[in-house]
N, C-alpha and C positions, 0 to 999 in steps of 0.2 A: 026946718026938717030935723026931727029927733035923731040922735046918734044911733046908728045901727050897729049892734054887736054881731060880728061875723061868727056863725056857729061852727067854728073850726074845731075838729076833734081835739080833746084835751091833750092827748099825747103828741100832737103836732105843733101845739102852741110853743112859740119860742125857738122852733127848729129852723135850720137853714137848709136850703136845697143843695143836693150834691152838685159839685162842679169844681173844676180846677181853675185857678186864676188865668185870665186871658189878657195878656199884654201884647200889644203890637210891637214886638221887639224883633230884631233881625234873625235871632237864632232861638227858636222855640223847641225846647227839648224836655217838656214837662208832662205830656199826656200820652207817651208811648205810641205816637203815630208813626206809620211808615213814612220816611222822609221823601220818598220818590213818588211823584205824580204818575198817573197812568200814561202809558205810551199813546201815541196818536192812533195806533191800531186798536187799542182797547177803547179809547174814546169813540172811535168810529163805530165799533161793534155795539157798544152800549147805546149810542145815539140811534143807530138803525133799529135796534131791538125796541127801544122806547118808542120810536116813531111808529113801528108796527103795532105795538100794544095800544098806543094812543088812539088808533082807529076804532078800537072797541071799548074805549074808556067809559062809554055810556052803560056798559054791562058790568055787573059785579065780577070780581076776579075769582079764579079757582080757589075756593076757601081752604082746600087741602094742599094746594101748591104741589100737585102730583109730579109735574115735569121737573120742577126745581129740586124736589127731594130725590128724584132719580139721578139728576146730575150731581148733587151733593154726595150721594152714595158712591157714584163712580169716582169722584175725587178722593173720598176717604179710602177707597179700595187702592187707588194709585199711591196715595200718600202714606198709608199705614200698612198696606199689605193685607188688610182684612176685608173680606167681602161681606157687606151688610145690605140686607134688603131695604129698598126705599121705604117700605112700611115701618121700618125701625128708625127712620130719620124724621126729625121735626124741625121746622124752620120758623123764624120770627124776626121781628125788627131789632136786630142786634142780640148778642148773647144776654144782655140785660133783660130783655123780654122773656127769653128762655128761662132765666133764673127766677124771674118774677112769677111765671106760670108754674114752675116747679114748687115754689113756696105756696102759691095759692092752692095747688092741687093736693100737696102732701103735707103742708103745714097747717096753720090755723089755730084757733083757740084750743088750748090744752096740748098742743103739739110742741115739740122741741127740735131745734136745729143746732148742730154742734160743728164748730169750726176751730181753726188754729191761728192765733194771733202772733205777730202782725200779719194781716192778709188784706184782701180787697175790702175797702171801706164801705162798699155798697151792701155787703151781706147783712149787716144789722138792719139796714133800711128795708131790705126785702122782708126780713122777719117782722119789723115794726108794722109795715103796711099790711101784712097778712095775719097780724096778731099771733105770731109764732114766738115762743120763747127762744132766745139765742144764748147759747152757752159757748164761751170762747176759752179754749185751752192754750196756755202759753207755749210757744215754740222754745227750743233750746237757744242758747246764746248765739249759735251759728246759724240760726233760723231753720234748722231741720226739725222735723216732727219726731218726738219721742214716741215710737210705736207702742212700746209697752204701756206708757202712760195713756196713750190714745185708746188702746184696747180696754184698759181699766175704766176710763171715763165713759166710753160707749156702753159698757156693761152697767155702769152706775146710773147714767142718765136715760138710757133706753130711748135715744132720740128717734124721730121720724126721718130726719135728714142728717147726713154727714157731708159737709162741704169741704172739699180739698182742692185748693188751687195749685196746679202743677203744670208748668212753672208758676211759682207763687208771685203775686203782685202785693207788695212792692219790692220784695227781696230778690226775685229771679230764681229762687230755690226750686230744684226739681225733686220730687219724691220718687224714689226708686220703685219700679213696678212691683218687685217682690214685697215691698212694704205696703204699697197700696192694696195689694192682694190680701195681706193680713188684716187690714182695716175693713176691707169688703167682707171677709169671712166673719169678723167680729160683729159687724153691723147686721149681717144676715141673721145672726143668732138672736138679735133683739127686734128683727123686723124693720130695719132701717134701710132706706135707699141711700146709696153713696153717689154723690154728684162730684165728678172730677172736672174742674173748670180748666180746660186746656186752651184758653184764649191765645196763649203764646206758644203753642205746641210746635209749630213749624220751625221755631228758632232753637229747639233743643239740640244739644250736642250729640246725644245718643238717639239715633232715629228710631230704634225699636222701643224706646221708653215712652210708650203711649198706652193709656188705659183702654184704648179701643180694643186692644188685644184681650181684654178680660170679658168683653161683652158676651161671647159665646159660651163662657164657662160659668158665670154667675148671673142669677136672675135680678140682682138688685143694683145694677150699675147704670149710670147715665154719664156720658162724656159730652160736655158742652164745648163748642168751638165757635169761632167767629171768622168772618172775612175781613174784619177791620184792620188787622195787623199785617199778616203775611201778604194779603192781597192788596194792601193799600186802599181799602174800601170803607174807611171809617165813616165817610159821609153817605155811603149807600145804605148803612144800617141793615146788615144781614147776619144774623147768628143762627146757629142750628145745634141740634144735639143728636147723638146716636145712642140708642138704648138697648138694653138686654132683651126686652120683650116688647112686642107691639102694644100690649095692654097699657104700658106706660105712656105711649103716644096717645092712646085713646083717653087716658085720664087728663092729659094736657088739653085735649080738644074740649073737655068739659069747661075749662076756665078761660079759653082764648076768647078774645073779642070777635064778633062776627066779621069775617073778611079782613082779618088783621093784617095780612100782607097784600098790598095793592098789586094790581096787574103790572104797573110800572116797576115796582120793586122786584117782582118776580122775573120780569123780562130782563131787567138790567143785571141782576145777579147771575142769571143763566149765561148772559153774554160775557160777563167778567170771568166766570168759571172756565170759559173756553180758552182762557189765556193763563191757565194754572202754571204751566211750565215757565212762562215768562215771569210770573210773580215769584215763583220759588227761586229763580235765578237771582232775583233781587235780594232774597233772603240771605243768600251766600255773601253778598256784599255787606249786608247789615251785620251778620255774625262776624265777619272779618273786622268790621269797625269796632265791634264789641271787644274783641281781643286787643286791638290797638289802644282803645281808651282805657281798658282795665290795666294794661301794662304801664301806661303813662301815669295813671293814678297811683299804682303801686310804687313806681319810681319816686313819687313825691312823698312816700311814707303814709299814704292814705289807705285805710282798710277798705277792700272791695269784696262784697259778698259774691261767691261764685254764681254766675247767672246763666240760665238757659233761655232767657227771654231777649227782647230787643231793647233792654235797658240795663243799667247797673245801679246797685244800691251801695252807697259809699259813705264813710264816716271814719271814726266817730269824732265829732267836733265838739269842743266845749260850747261853742255858739254856732250851731248850724244855720240859724237865721241870718247871722252876720255873713256867712259864706254865700248864702242864697242871695242876700241883698247886694253883695259885692259883685256877684255874677250878673245880676239884673242891671246894675249900673253900667256894665260893659255890654249890655244888649243880649244877654244870654239868660233864658228862663228855664230853670229846672224845678223840681217838685219837692216841696216840704211835705213829707208824709211818714207815717209810722213812728217808731220810737224816737225820743229826743236824741239829737246828735247825728242823725242820719239824713241824707238827701238821696234823691233818685234822679238820674239823668237818662233820657232816652237816647238811643244811638241815632245820629243824624247822618247827613251826607259826609264824605271825607272832609270837606271844607268846614262844615259845622263842628265836626268832631275836633278838628285841629284848633278852631277858635276857642272851644271849650277848654281844651288842654292848655293852650297858651294862657288863658285867663286864670285857670287853676294854678299854674306855675307862678303867676304874678301874685296871687292871693296867698297861697300856702307858703 
């Protein structure tokens, strides 16, 4: 048989797929997961809902996920204090699919997306996959966004999309609402949509600091959320966005795959959302752990970036890989990401946090 040359796209050749290292170590603190498994009540509710949905699995699911979007709207109303019509909510398989759909609908050949580095490493991949030009503007040394620089770059590049992660991954940095508003105004002047990625929003210290509050004022705002973090629902794969105008949702429907959310996924997510208060109570435990770990690292003379997420960004080390490797040898996995010299640790259970602190004391 002759050798077959796979007709892979030229821009994908030599590329590696996204993914964090997966090591079966006792303490895994590298992918920002919620460390607490669902309670037996949540498990029972999801199991019952899935069982009911399975009885009609021979039929296609509701392709517009009407009931799920209504429940998500109720949750956002409770969590953010902003009432949003279900028609202005869209749901997908994780916030990754939400972002991918946004790039497909509003990016493309000849279009530009603008973001601020260091930030979530998937943004360039969404751009690559949709043939969108990606422009990355450096953050300040403290990882905040220089708003005046941002406004100037938006005017210069006239992007279709401006992507803001707040709280930011990997640094945990929150962008103040008044500063997001300035960016939204500047983006509106060049016809750009501003996507605020709030995957870690429930962990923020200031509960009013959510861009959801801008949706009724400006027509060019999308706020992306996920159930993976605060709800401990990473394996369930449910992300969603709230938008300024329903026509943004209609645009996303143009690029969604047919029946992209299975009936099983919809039923399970609705059941999990019924336990929102229980999930948010766990958030308080995680944010308490964040304070404890940050204080312990500071006591060791380690620089810790202020975080509004369920992780901490810490450094600066002459050899961050050596620190990472030393932790791994002690059964603790953290993440090497972002600028050289820095590491990211997810907040775990109290026991996991203490093991990490003890190991850092021994290493530093």
